C-alpha positions as CSV (number, residue, x, y, z in Angstrom):
1,M,-0.5,-0.4,0.1
2,T,1.0,3.7,-1.0
3,V,-0.4,6.7,0.6
4,T,0.8,10.1,-0.9
5,T,-0.3,13.3,-0.3
6,Y,-0.8,16.3,-2.7
7,R,-1.2,20.1,-2.6
8,V,-3.5,21.1,-4.8
9,E,-4.9,25.1,-5.8
10,G,-8.3,26.2,-6.2
11,M,-10.4,24.4,-4.0
12,T,-13.5,26.5,-2.3
13,C,-16.2,24.3,-1.4
14,G,-17.7,20.6,-0.5
15,H,-17.9,21.1,-4.3
16,C,-14.3,20.8,-5.2
17,V,-14.1,18.3,-3.0
18,S,-16.5,16.0,-4.3
19,S,-15.0,16.4,-7.9
20,V,-11.2,16.2,-7.1
21,T,-12.2,13.2,-4.8
22,A,-14.1,11.4,-7.9
23,E,-11.7,12.3,-10.7
24,V,-8.8,11.0,-8.2
25,S,-10.9,7.7,-7.8
26,K,-10.6,6.9,-10.9
27,I,-7.3,6.6,-11.4
28,E,-6.1,2.5,-11.7
29,G,-5.1,1.3,-8.4
30,V,-6.4,4.1,-6.2
31,T,-7.9,2.2,-3.2
32,G,-9.0,5.5,-1.6
33,V,-9.1,9.4,-1.8
34,N,-9.5,12.2,1.1
35,V,-9.7,15.5,0.4
36,D,-8.6,18.4,2.9
37,L,-10.7,21.4,1.9
38,T,-8.7,23.5,4.9
39,A,-5.5,22.5,4.5
40,K,-6.0,22.5,0.5
41,L,-4.5,18.2,0.2
42,V,-5.2,15.0,-1.1
43,T,-3.7,12.2,0.0
44,V,-4.1,9.5,-1.9
45,T,-4.3,5.7,-0.6
46,S,-3.0,2.7,-4.0
47,G,-2.0,-0.1,-4.4
48,A,1.2,0.6,-5.7
49,P,2.7,4.6,-6.4
50,L,1.0,6.4,-8.8
51,D,2.0,8.5,-11.2
52,D,2.2,11.8,-10.7
53,T,1.5,13.1,-14.4
54,A,-2.0,10.6,-14.3
55,V,-3.1,12.3,-10.5
56,G,-1.7,15.9,-12.0
57,A,-4.2,15.3,-14.6
58,A,-7.3,13.7,-12.6
59,V,-6.8,16.9,-10.5
60,D,-6.8,19.0,-13.3
61,E,-10.1,17.4,-15.1
62,A,-11.4,17.9,-12.0
63,G,-10.6,21.9,-12.3
64,Y,-8.2,22.4,-10.0
65,E,-4.8,22.7,-10.4
66,L,-1.8,19.9,-8.8
67,A,0.5,22.0,-6.8
68,G,2.8,19.3,-6.3
69,R,3.4,16.5,-3.2
70,A,2.9,17.3,0.4
71,G,6.5,17.8,2.2
72,A,8.2,17.9,-1.0
73,P,12.3,18.2,0.9
74,A,13.2,22.2,0.6
75,E,15.9,21.2,-2.5
76,E,13.2,19.9,-4.6
77,A,10.7,22.7,-3.7
78,E,13.6,25.4,-4.4
79,A,14.6,23.5,-7.6
80,D,10.8,23.7,-8.9
81,A,11.0,27.4,-8.1
82,C,13.9,27.8,-10.3
83,C,13.9,30.3,-13.4
84,G,16.4,28.5,-15.2
85,S,19.0,31.3,-15.4
86,G,21.4,29.8,-13.5
87,C,21.5,31.7,-10.7
88,C,20.4,28.8,-8.2
89,S,23.4,26.9,-9.1
């Protein structure tokens, strides 16, 4: 069993929770989805590790934006924020 938590932007109400839950639940191998509206987090339980691209596509289909994995290491978050100019190296 694998449990992964993602940050999702744009959710504001119970309908948002239902939409994200429904779309992410359709991903093959997903056995559970828990959306925390206040924290803007989606925790996905699956039989095996999921492709983040598939989760992103499901969140996008629901009308929201996947902002990455929650609790990503600081250097990974910094790398994601880099503009590519070389100043962060």
